[in-house]
C-alpha positions in Angstrom: -60.2 -80.5 148.5 -63.4 -82.3 150.2 -65.3 -79.9 148.0 -64.3 -81.1 144.8 -63.6 -84.7 145.9 -67.3 -85.0 146.8 -68.4 -83.1 143.7 -66.6 -85.7 141.9 -68.0 -88.7 143.8 -71.5 -87.0 143.0 -71.1 -86.6 139.6 -69.4 -90.3 138.8 -71.5 -92.4 141.2 -74.4 -90.5 142.2 -74.7 -91.8 145.8 -77.5 -90.8 147.7 -77.3 -87.8 150.1 -74.0 -86.8 148.6 -75.3 -83.8 147.0 -75.9 -82.2 150.2 -72.1 -81.2 150.2 -72.8 -78.8 147.5 -74.7 -76.5 149.7 -73.0 -73.3 151.1 -74.8 -73.7 154.3 -73.7 -77.4 155.1 -70.0 -76.7 153.9 -69.9 -73.4 156.2 -71.3 -75.5 159.2 -68.7 -78.4 158.4 -66.0 -75.4 158.2 -66.6 -74.1 161.5 -66.8 -77.6 163.2 -63.7 -78.5 161.6 -61.9 -75.4 162.6 -63.3 -75.5 166.2 -62.2 -79.1 166.6 -58.7 -78.3 165.0 -58.2 -75.3 167.3 -59.0 -77.4 170.4 -56.8 -80.3 169.2 -53.8 -78.2 168.0 -54.0 -75.4 170.8 -52.6 -77.6 173.8 -49.4 -78.8 171.6 -48.5 -75.3 170.2 -49.1 -73.8 173.6 -46.6 -76.7 175.0 -44.1 -75.7 172.4 -44.4 -72.0 172.7 -43.7 -72.6 176.5 -40.9 -74.9 175.9 -39.2 -72.5 173.4 -39.9 -69.6 176.1 -41.9 -67.6 173.7 -43.1 -65.2 176.3 -45.3 -62.1 175.9 -43.0 -58.9 176.9 -45.0 -57.1 179.6 -44.4 -53.0 179.5 -43.3 -51.6 182.8 -45.7 -48.7 182.1 -48.6 -50.6 181.6 -51.3 -51.7 184.3 -49.6 -53.3 187.3 -52.3 -55.9 187.3 -50.5 -57.3 183.9 -47.3 -58.0 185.9 -48.9 -61.5 186.4 -49.1 -62.4 183.1 -45.5 -62.6 182.8 -44.5 -66.1 181.2 -47.7 -66.4 179.3 -46.6 -67.6 175.7 -47.3 -65.3 172.7 -47.8 -65.9 168.8 -50.8 -68.2 169.6 -52.1 -66.7 166.1 -50.7 -69.6 164.9 -53.2 -71.6 166.3 -56.0 -69.3 164.9 -54.3 -69.2 161.0 -54.1 -73.0 160.9 -57.5 -73.6 162.2 -58.9 -71.2 159.5 -56.9 -72.0 156.7 -57.1 -75.8 156.6 -60.9 -76.1 157.0 -61.3 -73.6 154.3 -58.9 -75.6 151.9 -61.0 -78.5 152.7 -64.5 -77.3 152.3 -64.5 -74.2 150.3 -64.1 -73.9 146.7 -60.5 -72.8 146.4 -61.2 -71.3 142.6 -63.4 -68.7 143.7 -61.7 -65.5 143.5 -63.4 -64.2 146.7 -61.8 -67.2 148.6 -58.3 -66.5 146.9 -58.1 -62.8 148.1 -59.6 -63.6 151.6 -57.0 -66.3 152.0 -54.2 -64.2 150.3 -54.7 -61.2 152.7 -55.2 -63.4 155.9 -51.9 -65.4 155.3 -49.7 -62.4 154.3 -50.8 -60.3 157.3 -50.4 -63.4 159.7 -46.7 -63.5 158.2 -46.2 -60.0 158.6 -47.1 -60.3 162.4 -45.3 -63.5 162.8 -42.1 -61.6 161.8 -42.9 -58.8 164.2 -43.6 -61.3 167.1 -40.5 -63.3 166.1 -38.4 -60.4 166.2 -39.9 -59.1 169.7 -39.9 -62.5 171.5 -37.1 -64.3 170.1 -34.7 -61.9 168.8 -35.7 -59.7 171.9 -35.9 -56.6 169.7 -37.9 -54.1 171.7 -39.9 -52.6 169.0 -40.2 -55.8 166.8 -40.6 -55.2 163.1 -40.0 -51.5 162.1 -43.5 -49.7 161.6 -42.8 -48.7 158.2 -41.9 -52.5 157.0 -45.2 -53.6 158.7 -47.4 -50.6 157.1 -45.5 -51.9 153.8 -47.1 -55.3 154.3 -50.2 -54.0 154.9 -50.4 -51.7 151.8 -49.1 -54.5 149.7 -52.1 -56.5 150.7 -54.5 -53.5 150.2 -53.0 -52.7 146.7 -53.3 -56.6 145.6 -56.9 -56.7 146.5 -57.8 -53.3 145.4 -56.3 -53.8 141.9 -58.0 -57.6 141.9 -61.5 -55.6 142.7 -60.8 -52.8 140.4 -59.5 -54.7 137.1 -60.7 -58.2 137.2 -64.0 -58.6 135.1 -65.4 -60.8 138.1 -65.9 -57.6 140.0 -66.7 -55.3 137.0 -70.3 -54.5 137.6 -69.9 -52.8 141.1 -65.9 -52.6 141.2 -65.9 -49.5 142.9 -69.2 -49.0 144.4 -70.3 -49.6 148.1 -73.6 -49.9 150.0 -74.7 -46.8 151.8 -76.2 -48.0 155.2 -79.8 -46.9 156.2 -80.4 -45.6 152.4 -82.6 -47.7 150.1 -81.5 -48.1 146.6 -78.3 -45.9 147.0 -74.6 -46.9 146.3 -71.6 -44.4 146.5 -68.9 -44.8 144.0 -65.2 -44.3 145.1 -64.3 -44.1 141.4 -60.7 -43.4 140.8 -60.0 -43.5 144.7 -61.3 -47.1 144.9 -57.7 -48.4 145.4 -56.4 -45.9 147.8 -59.5 -46.5 149.7 -59.1 -50.1 150.2 -55.3 -49.9 151.1 -56.6 -47.4 154.1 -59.5 -49.8 155.2 -57.1 -53.0 155.4 -54.5 -51.0 157.0 -56.7 -49.4 159.6 -58.7 -52.8 160.5 -55.6 -54.6 160.7 -53.8 -52.0 163.0 -57.3 -51.4 165.1 -57.7 -55.1 166.0 -54.0 -55.4 166.8 -54.4 -52.4 169.1 -57.7 -53.9 170.7 -55.7 -57.3 171.4 -54.6 -55.9 175.1 -57.2 -57.9 177.2 -57.8 -61.8 177.5 -60.1 -62.8 175.1 -61.1 -59.1 173.9 -60.1 -59.1 170.3 -61.1 -62.7 169.9 -64.3 -62.7 171.2 -65.5 -59.5 169.7 -64.4 -60.8 166.2 -66.8 -63.8 166.7 -69.8 -61.5 166.8 -68.2 -59.3 164.0 -67.9 -62.2 162.0 -71.4 -63.7 162.6 -72.7 -60.6 161.2 -70.3 -60.7 157.9 -71.5 -64.3 157.7 -75.1 -63.4 157.3 -74.4 -60.2 155.0 -71.8 -62.3 152.7 -74.7 -65.1 152.5 -77.6 -62.9 151.5 -75.1 -60.9 149.3 -74.5 -64.0 147.1 -78.0 -64.8 147.0 -80.1 -63.2 144.4 -83.3 -63.4 146.1 -82.4 -62.1 149.3 -80.1 -59.6 148.1 -83.1 -58.2 145.7 -85.2 -58.4 148.8 -82.9 -56.2 150.7 -82.2 -53.9 148.1 -78.1 -54.7 148.5 -75.7 -55.3 145.8 -76.1 -58.8 144.4 -72.4 -60.1 144.3 -72.6 -63.7 142.5 -70.1 -66.1 144.2 -69.6 -63.9 147.3 -71.5 -66.4 149.1 -68.5 -68.6 149.1 -66.9 -66.2 152.1 -69.5 -67.7 154.2 -67.1 -70.8 154.5 -64.3 -68.6 155.5 -66.1 -66.7 157.9 -67.5 -69.7 159.6 -63.9 -71.3 159.8 -62.8 -67.9 161.5 -65.7 -68.1 163.8 -64.9 -71.7 164.6 -60.8 -71.0 165.2 -61.6 -67.8 167.2 -63.9 -69.9 169.5 -61.4 -72.4 169.8 -58.9 -70.2 170.5 -60.9 -68.3 173.3 -61.0 -71.4 175.2 -57.3 -70.9 175.8 -57.4 -67.0 175.6 -59.9 -66.0 177.9 -59.1 -64.9 181.5 -56.7 -65.8 182.8 -55.3 -66.5 179.2 -53.0 -69.6 178.8 -51.4 -68.0 175.6 -51.9 -64.9 173.7 -52.5 -64.4 169.8 -49.7 -61.8 169.2 -49.5 -60.0 166.0 -49.5 -63.1 164.3 -53.1 -63.4 164.8 -54.5 -59.9 165.4 -53.1 -58.5 162.2 -54.8 -61.3 160.2 -57.8 -61.3 161.8 -58.2 -57.4 161.7 -57.2 -57.5 157.9 -59.7 -60.4 157.2 -62.4 -58.1 158.7 -61.6 -55.3 156.3 -61.2 -57.8 153.1 -64.5 -59.4 153.7 -66.4 -56.0 154.2 -64.5 -54.6 151.1 -65.4 -57.9 148.9 -69.1 -58.0 150.0 -69.4 -53.9 149.4 -70.0 -52.8 153.0 -66.9 -50.6 153.8 -69.0 -47.9 155.1 -70.6 -50.3 157.5 -67.1 -50.8 159.5 -67.3 -48.0 161.6 -70.5 -49.4 162.7 -69.8 -53.0 162.9 -66.2 -52.7 164.1 -67.1 -49.7 166.4 -64.9 -51.2 169.6 -62.0 -51.3 167.5 -62.7 -47.7 166.0 -63.2 -46.6 169.6 -60.1 -48.0 170.7 -58.0 -46.6 167.7 -59.5 -43.3 168.3 -58.7 -43.2 171.8 -55.0 -43.9 171.0 -54.9 -41.0 168.6 -56.5 -38.8 170.9 -54.0 -39.3 173.6 -51.0 -39.0 171.3 -52.2 -36.0 169.7 -53.2 -34.3 173.1 -49.8 -35.3 174.7 -48.0 -33.6 172.0 -49.9 -30.7 171.7 -49.8 -29.8 175.7 -46.2 -30.9 175.7 -45.5 -28.2 172.9 -47.8 -25.4 174.3 -47.2 -25.8 178.2 -43.7 -27.9 178.1 -45.2 -30.8 180.0 -47.4 -33.4 178.1 -50.7 -34.2 179.5 -53.3 -37.1 178.8 -57.0 -37.5 178.3 -57.0 -41.1 179.4 -55.0 -42.6 182.2 -53.6 -44.9 179.5 -54.4 -45.7 175.9 -56.1 -47.8 174.4 -59.3 -47.1 176.2 -59.7 -50.6 177.9 -56.4 -50.0 179.7 -58.1 -46.6 181.0 -60.9 -48.7 182.6 -58.3 -51.1 184.0 -56.5 -48.3 185.7 -59.9 -46.9 186.9 -60.5 -50.2 188.9 -62.6 -52.1 186.5 -61.7 -55.9 186.8 -60.2 -57.4 183.3 -63.4 -59.9 183.0 -65.8 -57.1 183.4 -64.3 -54.8 180.8 -64.3 -57.8 178.3 -67.7 -58.5 178.7 -69.0 -55.2 178.7 -67.2 -54.7 175.5 -68.6 -58.0 173.9 -72.0 -56.4 174.9 -71.5 -53.0 173.1 -70.4 -55.1 170.1 -73.4 -57.0 170.3 -75.6 -54.0 170.2 -73.4 -52.8 167.1 -73.8 -56.2 165.3 -77.8 -55.7 166.0 -77.6 -51.9 164.7 -75.4 -53.3 161.5 -77.8 -56.0 160.5 -80.8 -54.0 161.1 -79.5 -51.1 158.8 -80.7 -53.6 155.9 -84.1 -53.0 156.8 -84.3 -49.5 158.1 -84.0 -48.3 154.4 
């Protein structure tokens, strides 16, 4: 809203210095600061309310024994994240931008899906929470809306179904008629992958900060003709506006990390993890970097693959030998390292380091072409 207010003041009265608010970098910085301060201010109040309502994270009996001490820690802290993202975006972004509309839509809907799941688990005491097929239906719905918008709306017509091939110069890949199913798969996959990664204090939140930093750079250069031309990537007019959303997400994640790092005062729950994962996928889709997701989100991919390997191998050995066997001590992978004796903060920091390396590789891919 401030974006339009300052634009009106600038046009009507032309006061000195007010034109600075039209710059993307300034608005992104203000969005990041606003979201950080908002999360730090709102956080304690939300945590106190969750404690009062006894919205505690259920601790699985089969999980690592060290997690028993986490009993009583409130969950659904993703509310802090979502408020701290959405409000600054409404204040500082051009909310008429189709890019902003789509990313806000996807983030809010997936957050609501996660909220229902958390509510059923921790308030209504339904062990499995939201039935899996209903959760997937919500993710597919978001993917369908985003995919159809990009496929059919004139704003995306030039490169609607194309994506940049990492490490290859002047070479794009066209998903053609498979584009909408691919979008649905990506959003569902990234949403669930971050949800699986959210198992240690500060793990999903911290890694997402680094991933979003990379996305901010990519979104900004993709929306700038000079930089896009220099890097030989698809120029997407208006996509730079996503930088405001990403900056708000970074500020919100940093603010939430204040309360979520070891030992956590609050967990984000599915309310936050499904939304953050979906936002990651949607942004990558909107800036035509879908094929960069496995590198940039490498930690989330590894975590997901570890769960798939564990389940498939267990089913295979149970069918063949009558007794299920496991590849890992426990999946997702971070729990395997816990059970081998690694302390939780050590695992989290090492996953941060890996994510930073993957971010560097992802950004380097634009010049190694």
